C-alpha positions, -999 to +999 in steps of 0.1 A: -254+120-079-245+128-043-267+114-014-289+138+005-275+153+035-294+145+067-303+176+087-312+178+123-346+195+132-338+229+148-338+228+186-364+247+204-350+277+224-345+267+260-361+289+287-335+305+310-335+288+344-356+306+369-336+322+397-345+305+429-344+328+460-327+317+491-345+310+523-331+342+538-345+362+511-379+346+514-381+351+550-369+386+547-397+396+522-424+387+548-441+418+559-441+409+596-403+399+599-393+434+612-420+434+638-411+399+649-375+410+655-387+441+674-410+421+696-382+396+705-360+425+715-387+443+735-396+410+753-360+403+762-357+439+775-386+438+798-379+402+808-345+414+820-354+446+838-388+438+852-391+408+876-430+408+877-429+406+838-414+371+840-446+356+858-476+339+840-502+363+854-481+391+840-480+373+806-518+369+808-521+406+815-499+413+784-519+391+762-552+406+773-539+442+766-526+430+732-561+414+723-579+447+730-558+464+703-552+433+682-589+425+674-597+457+656-561+460+643-567+428+622-595+445+602-576+478+601-546+460+585-567+444+559-582+477+551-548+493+548-536+465+525-566+474+504-554+509+501-578+527+527-579+541+563-606+542+588-602+570+614-636+562+629-628+526+642-620+539+678-653+557+683-672+530+664-663+506+692-679+529+718-710+535+695-716+499+694-714+494+731-736+524+738-762+512+713-765+477+727-766+491+763-792+518+758-815+497+735-816+469+760-818+490+791-842+517+781-866+492+763-862+465+790-852+439+765-829+409+765-794+420+761-790+399+729-816+422+712-793+451+718-762+432+706-780+424+674-792+460+669-757+473+677-743+448+650-766+463+625-757+498+634-720+491+632-721+473+597-743+503+584-716+527+595-689+505+578-710+503+547-716+541+546-679+547+550-670+524+522-699+535+499-689+572+502-653+565+495-658+545+464-687+566+450-672+601+457-636+594+453-629+615+484-599+600+503-609+577+530-588+598+555-614+626+551-645+604+549-637+586+581-625+616+599-659+631+594-675+600+606-652+602+636-663+636+646-701+628+639-699+596+660-681+614+688-708+640+691-736+614+688-720+593+715-719+621+740-751+639+729-774+609+727-760+593+759-765+625+779-800+630+764-812+595+772-795+587+805-788+622+819-752+612+823-722+605+801-724+568+808-748+540+802-767+524+830-754+491+845-769+463+825-757+434+846-792+426+858-809+423+824-819+390+809-791+373+789-762+392+806-745+361+818-746+343+784-733+374+766-705+379+792-695+342+786-692+349+749-676+383+750-658+388+783-653+355+803-621+341+818-606+309+805-586+286+826-561+267+806-547+248+835-514+267+837-527+301+831-560+322+831-567+343+801-595+365+789-617+350+760-608+380+739-572+364+735-588+333+720-611+354+697-581+375+686-562+344+676-591+332+657-597+365+638-560+365+629-562+330+616-593+337+595-578+369+581-545+352+572-564+324+555-585+350+536-554+370+524-532+340+514-556+312+504-586+328+487-594+348+456-607+375+478-572+379+493-557+384+458-584+410+453-575+429+484-537+431+476-546+441+440-571+467+451-546+483+474-515+478+450-532+495+419-570+498+419-571+509+382-552+480+369-572+456+393-605+470+380-592+465+343-587+427+349-621+422+365-614+428+403-647+441+419-627+469+436-657+489+450-672+457+466-639+447+481-633+480+497-668+484+511-664+449+524-631+458+541-648+488+558-676+466+570-650+441+583-634+469+605-669+478+616-677+442+626-645+439+647-650+472+663-685+460+673-670+428+687-646+448+709-674+471+719-694+440+731-664+430+752-662+465+768-699+465+777-701+430+792-667+432+809-676+463+828-714+463+827-713+500+817-697+522+791-684+559+793-694+577+761-661+595+758-640+564+754-622+553+722-609+586+711-574+581+698-576+544+697-578+544+659-543+557+657-532+528+679-548+503+655-530+519+626-497+519+644-501+482+652-507+475+615-477+498+604-455+483+629-465+449+616-454+457+581-483+472+565-475+500+540-494+533+542-495+532+503-515+498+503-510+465+486-485+451+513-489+437+548-503+408+568-527+400+596-500+382+615-479+414+613-508+433+628-510+408+657-473+411+663-477+449+664-505+446+689-484+422+709-456+448+710-482+474+721-493+450+749-457+443+761-449+479+762-480+492+781-477+465+808-438+463+807-434+500+816-456+494+846-440+462+856-406+479+854-417+509+874-410+535+846-427+567+845-459+560+822-457+595+809-429+584+786-451+558+770-462+578+740-427+590+734-416+553+731-447+546+710-437+573+685-401+562+683-412+527+679-435+536+649-407+556+633-381+527+638-406+502+626-411+521+594-374+525+588-367+488+596-395+477+573-382+498+545-347+487+550-355+449+552-377+450+521-350+467+501-323+444+513-345+414+504-351+426+469-314+428+462-307+391+474-313+360+453 
């Protein structure tokens, strides 16, 4: 009788090794990489052709111009990543400033009361925009365009009816003005350079937004809501709450910049802000945000705003005709979209 043959247990199938992407591919897939390259090129250009651009006071001016766009652009970028637009952000800035000024001045109140009331008004506008978008299914482009026209008329009509002019009264003599100016519009001496406090607030908002996007569950929800809202909803993402929250985030940052305008100049023209909503969107798109949603970064929007700040001030420092600015802006937007598309496709083909 033959001895039994020993058999080896069958080997478990081995998983194929995961393909590791190169450092170059990982860097190129970052949304802001195209904007960073453009910012470096623009900085070198103006540094070479404009002597005043090379000074620290000029750099401070560039940072301030960048922050005035970048603060609201952070919220706009997050909203675009979530798959929506807000065309009322520009006039919302002025609505907030007008509300704070007129409530405080007409009722002879401490300016902080007007600040608080204007914050409530701004958040209500953001909530209404978001609620109408998610409940009606009407594209946010149309909802916020309607809000834009209504706020534009309200800003002009109410200001004229209350003050008799198209500007608010000077609020610099009201109680609390100095404290509010210190928070929203003061100058900070860093020893080697003087900057506006808005630059520090801008950096803080970018840091918070980046942490929110990359380190929290809410960030995953934002990307999912913008990438495919139906699939996100199917796996339990509260898409409606996310989008309403994003609209309110834009409203909050618009309010903050509105407070800067008020306490930096003590008075606000009711016709300001028209067209700025496109600048915020341009900053986000130049920074890598896709118009289709689900892709982008807060850092990219900050770089896009910095490009805008360098361009606006660099043209002046170089002595160029400022009438060419918008031509340059349009060309920069088109180039940014093409570069971002190329870089993304190139990165996806590399391992």
